[in-house]
C-alpha positions, 0 to 999 in steps of 0.5 A, spaced: 142 626 119 143 627 127 135 625 128 137 618 123 143 617 127 139 617 135 133 613 131 138 608 128 141 607 135 134 606 138 132 601 133 138 598 132 138 593 135 131 591 135 133 590 126 138 585 128 134 581 133 128 580 128 134 579 122 137 574 126 131 570 128 129 571 121 136 566 120 134 562 126 129 559 123 132 557 116 134 550 119 127 549 121 125 551 114 131 546 111 128 540 115 121 541 112 125 542 105 124 550 105 128 555 102 128 562 105 123 565 100 118 558 098 112 556 101 110 549 103 108 545 097 105 538 096 110 532 096 113 530 089 116 524 087 123 525 086 128 525 081 134 521 081 140 525 078 146 522 078 152 525 082 160 525 080 162 525 088 170 525 086 170 531 081 172 538 084 177 542 087 174 540 094 170 533 092 168 529 095 166 533 102 163 539 099 159 535 093 156 531 098 154 537 103 152 540 097 147 534 095 145 534 102 141 541 101 139 539 095 135 533 098 132 538 103 130 543 098 129 540 091 125 533 090 131 529 088 134 523 089 141 522 089 145 517 087 152 519 089 158 516 086 165 516 089 171 512 092 169 509 098 175 511 104 175 518 101 168 519 102 168 515 110 173 520 111 169 527 109 163 525 112 167 523 119 171 529 117 165 534 115 160 531 120 155 529 116 153 522 118 147 524 122 145 528 115 147 522 111 143 516 115 137 521 115 137 522 107 138 514 106 132 512 111 128 517 107 130 514 100 133 520 098 140 518 098 144 512 095 152 512 097 155 507 090 162 505 091 167 506 085 173 505 082 180 510 081 177 517 080 179 521 074 183 527 077 182 535 075 189 534 072 188 528 068 187 528 060 181 527 057 182 521 055 183 517 061 177 516 062 177 510 057 182 506 061 179 509 069 172 505 066 170 504 073 170 511 075 165 515 078 164 519 072 163 514 068 159 510 073 155 516 073 153 516 066 152 509 066 146 511 071 144 515 066 145 510 060 140 505 064 135 510 065 136 509 073 137 517 073 134 523 069 140 527 069 148 526 070 152 532 074 159 533 075 164 538 078 170 534 075 175 535 070 170 538 063 174 535 059 173 528 061 166 530 062 165 531 056 168 525 054 165 521 058 159 524 056 160 522 048 164 515 050 157 512 054 151 517 052 153 519 046 151 525 041 144 527 039 143 524 031 144 531 028 149 534 033 157 534 030 160 536 037 155 537 044 156 545 047 156 547 054 152 553 055 151 557 061 145 562 064 148 569 065 143 574 069 140 579 065 139 587 067 131 584 066 130 581 073 128 574 072 130 574 065 136 569 064 141 569 057 144 562 055 150 563 052 154 557 049 159 554 047 162 557 053 169 552 053 167 545 049 169 547 042 175 552 042 175 552 035 168 551 031 165 551 024 159 555 022 155 549 022 157 548 029 154 555 031 148 552 027 146 547 031 148 550 037 143 555 036 137 550 035 139 547 042 139 553 045 133 555 042 129 548 045 132 549 052 130 556 053 123 555 050 122 549 054 126 551 061 126 558 061 119 559 058 121 563 053 115 562 047 119 565 042 126 566 044 131 571 040 137 569 038 143 573 037 151 571 034 155 574 038 160 579 034 164 586 034 158 589 030 151 590 029 152 589 021 152 583 018 158 585 014 162 585 020 166 580 024 172 574 022 170 568 017 167 564 023 162 569 024 160 571 016 159 565 014 155 563 020 150 569 019 147 566 012 145 559 017 142 563 022 138 568 017 136 562 013 134 557 019 126 557 019 126 554 026 130 560 030 128 567 030 134 570 029 134 578 032 142 579 029 149 580 031 149 581 038 155 585 041 158 584 047 155 590 051 149 587 049 150 580 052 146 582 059 142 587 056 135 583 055 134 584 049 137 576 047 135 570 050 140 566 047 147 568 044 152 563 040 160 563 039 166 559 039 168 556 045 175 559 046 171 566 046 164 564 050 170 561 056 173 569 055 166 571 057 163 566 062 170 567 066 171 575 066 163 575 068 164 571 074 168 576 076 164 582 076 159 580 082 165 580 087 168 586 084 162 590 085 160 589 091 168 591 094 167 598 089 160 598 092 163 597 099 170 602 099 164 607 096 160 607 102 161 613 107 165 610 113 164 613 121 156 613 123 154 615 118 156 609 113 153 604 118 146 607 118 147 607 110 149 599 110 143 598 114 139 600 109 143 597 104 144 591 106 138 586 103 139 590 096 147 588 097 145 581 098 140 581 092 145 584 087 149 578 090 145 573 089 143 575 083 151 577 079 154 570 084 156 565 079 156 560 085 148 560 086 148 558 079 153 553 080 153 549 072 153 549 066 149 544 061 153 540 056 148 540 051 148 535 045 149 529 047 143 524 049 142 525 057 142 530 061 148 533 064 150 539 067 158 541 069 160 544 074 165 549 076 172 545 079 171 549 085 165 548 087 162 547 094 156 546 097 152 552 094 155 551 087 152 544 087 145 546 090 145 551 084 147 546 079 142 540 082 137 546 082 139 547 074 139 539 073 132 538 076 129 544 072 131 541 065 129 534 068 123 536 070 120 539 063 123 533 059 128 537 055 131 531 053 125 528 049 124 535 046 132 535 043 131 528 039 125 532 036 131 536 032 132 529 027 126 527 027 121 532 026 121 537 019 122 544 021 116 548 022 113 553 018 115 560 019 109 562 019 106 557 025 111 561 030 108 566 034 110 571 039 
């Protein structure tokens, strides 16, 4: 141990210097549109995404900052809709004017004025009164085809109401659902859980439709050839559960378009055994909020358990990168948003407390969904007959 401490004292400054040099290169990478782990790629056409600049507890400044970060790293164009006076003040306060000018000159950013916005504590129906609110005008950009997707970290009830009023539901879908991506124990594999808050009370037919929506997203965007669908329940046996679970189970079993893998207990959600898990919005939202706390709590526990003194410093030095990777996998801010599936347009809803990192993650999600033609495939739910089960292969 003594030799290890001596070695660390001698090489510690070198390790620190190399780490800081890597960090110092990040602004240069960002100017080239790269993240630290990305390699240069040929220039791609920018996909337009409408952003509700007034949505969220910290809007509009951190929302705009996240958009600028996304423009640096992704092939997208941001239509940023916000009230003029708060936006000007946020740009000045955050020192963002130069970055804004560069993005506008690049053709990657448009600042579009709006009327009074929908506040976080407003009723969802306020979107009918405030017709020129930023969330409504953002939805209009998607409806007109000017943008391929919309992002908002605002009042989730108002976002959903605006999406239904302005975009409409997909044919054959009774209620849209919010789908959130959770990490699993398998690196590189995520599980889509829906609904996580749009519908606190559900009918069996809703959960059946949620499964169909999630199946298409998992297949087309996440690249899962044959998504395994699970029904969140208190036991694996089909006789377990409340009335909703008991009545939904046979619908999923008899659906030829799905590979229903059975009931999914709470301990199995992150096991990697399911690709899509369906539940009512009340249960899903409790699950979402609980898992959001897991990453920060786990890191605090690890920090508390590391030895103190020289031994602890040496151990921390070796574990630093591992801890960062763990945090990145578990931190909900890295994922940034959840998809509103079932409306006739791509819509990503962010957390009300979203800041720049969360906005970047949400826009990455929107960009991925738009790039894979997800909406066109969702339309096929009502236009194409169910394929025979024999035609589905692993």
